[in-house]
N, C-alpha and C positions, 0 to 999 in steps of 0.2 A: 331572572330573565335579564339578558344582556342587551344593552341598547346599541344598535348598529347605526353608524353614521351614514346617512343617505348619500352624501357626496362621495365618500370612499367606495360605496357599492356601485354607484354610477360610473365612476372612473374605472373600476375593475371590469365592469360589463363592457365599457367602451374599449378597453385594452384587449379583452378577449375577442370582441367583434373585429377589431382592427387586425389582430393576428390571424383570425379566420379568413378575412378578406385577402390579406397578403398571401396566405397559404394557397387560397383558391387561385390567385393570379399566377403564382409560381407553378401550380399544377396545370394551369391552362396554357402556359407558354410552351411552345413546341420545343422538344428536345432537339439539340443539333443532330442533323442527319449525317451519316457518313458520306464521303465523297468517292465517286467512282473514278477510275483512271482517266477517262475523257474529261470529267469535271475538274480533276486536279490539273490536267494540262491546260484547260481553259482558265482555271484560277491563276495559274502561273502567268499566262499571257495577259489576263486582265490586270493582274498586279503590276506587270511590266508597264502596261499602258498608264496606269495610275501613277506609278513612280515617275515615268517620263513627263506626265502632265504636271505633277507637283514640283518636280525638280526644274522643269523649264520655267515655271513661275519664280522659283527661288533664285535661279541663275540669270534671269533676264537683265538685271542691272550690270552684271559682270560681262555677259555675252549678249550683245544686242541682236545677234542672229538666231539665238536658240529658240525664240518663239516662232520664227519662220520655219525652223527645222521641225518643231513640234507640229506645226500646221501641215508640213510636208508628210510627216508620219501619219497624221490622221487621214490625209488624202490617200496615201499609198496603202494604208491598212483598213480602209473603210469597210469593205465587204468581209474581210477576215475578222475584224473586231465585232461586226454585227453578229456573225456566227458564234463567236466566243461569248458575247453578251447573252445570247439566247441559251447557251449551255449553262452559264453561271446562274442566270435568272431562273432557269428550269430547276436547278438544285434547290432553290428556295420555294419551289412549287407555285411560282407566279405571284408570290407575296411581295409586292413592291416595297413594303415597309421593311421587311427583313433584308431584302437586297440593298436598299438604301443605307441601312445601318452598317451592313457589311462594307459597302463602298466608302462610306464616311470613315469607318475605322481604318481602312487602308490609307486614305488620304491623310488621316491623322498620324498614322504610322510613319509616313514619309515626310510629313510637314516640318519636322525638326531637322530634316536632312538625313543623309545616310553616312554613317561613319566611314571615313576614308574615301568618299566619293566626291571628287572635285567637279567644278563646272566643266572643265575640259573633258573629264571622263564621261560626264552626262552627255556632252555633245557627241563624243565617239559612240556611246551606246545608242544615241538617237540615230546616228548614221547607219549603224547595224540594223536597227529596227526598221528604218526606211527601206533598206536593201531587202530585208526579209519580210516586209510588211504585206506583200501580195498574197501570202498564204498563212494559214494557221501553223503549218509545219515549219515555215521559215521563222515565224514569231516564236514558236516553241523553242527552236534552237537558240534564238537570241536570249530568251528567258533563261534557258539552261546555262548558257555561257555567262550570263550576268548573275548566276547563282540565286535566282529568285526562288525563295522558299515560301510558298503561299501560306497565308493565314487561313486555315480551314478548321473551324470549330466542328467537332464531331469526328475528325480524323479520316483517314482513308478507309474505305469499305474493305472487309476481308475478301480475299480472292474467291473463297468458297464459303459463303455464309454458313455459320454453324460449325465450321471446321477450322481449327487453327492452321495457319500456314506453317508448314515444316519443309525446310529445304532438304531435298533428297540428294545424297551424293551421286555424282556421275559414276556409272558403272562402265568400266573399260572392258571391252571385249577383245580377246586375243585373236589374232589372225592366224 
């Protein structure tokens, strides 16, 4: 008969239980959902807004007027940004914790600055955002011009769920 060390058995049981709890937590975490076209558009605009917010804070020592510009942007785009926030938050099913994590990850993404984007460039982008801020279409155009590539875990939804997207060549009809 072999003598088993009680401490070693206890540690092994604790390790197995810890692994089981970790597996259960991973299994209960919601998988990232795909993003619809309107949600992607809203995510681009949302990301533009966060970029402008973070960059205005980074540039405020260099450009004393940039914070006033950002305040002008928030005033000009208030109703459009409210609609955008509703769409983006809706993607997360009303789960404010998931939305907050998403928003914080974007702020962190831009917190170190954007390569090749100077404070005068941010000010110019801010002017464009103020001009286009009265509508989501205007802000979407500014986001496109600024090459905002939104961070969207889960990726875009397929156009036809269950069917892969295949581009069909155009057929030319002879007259």
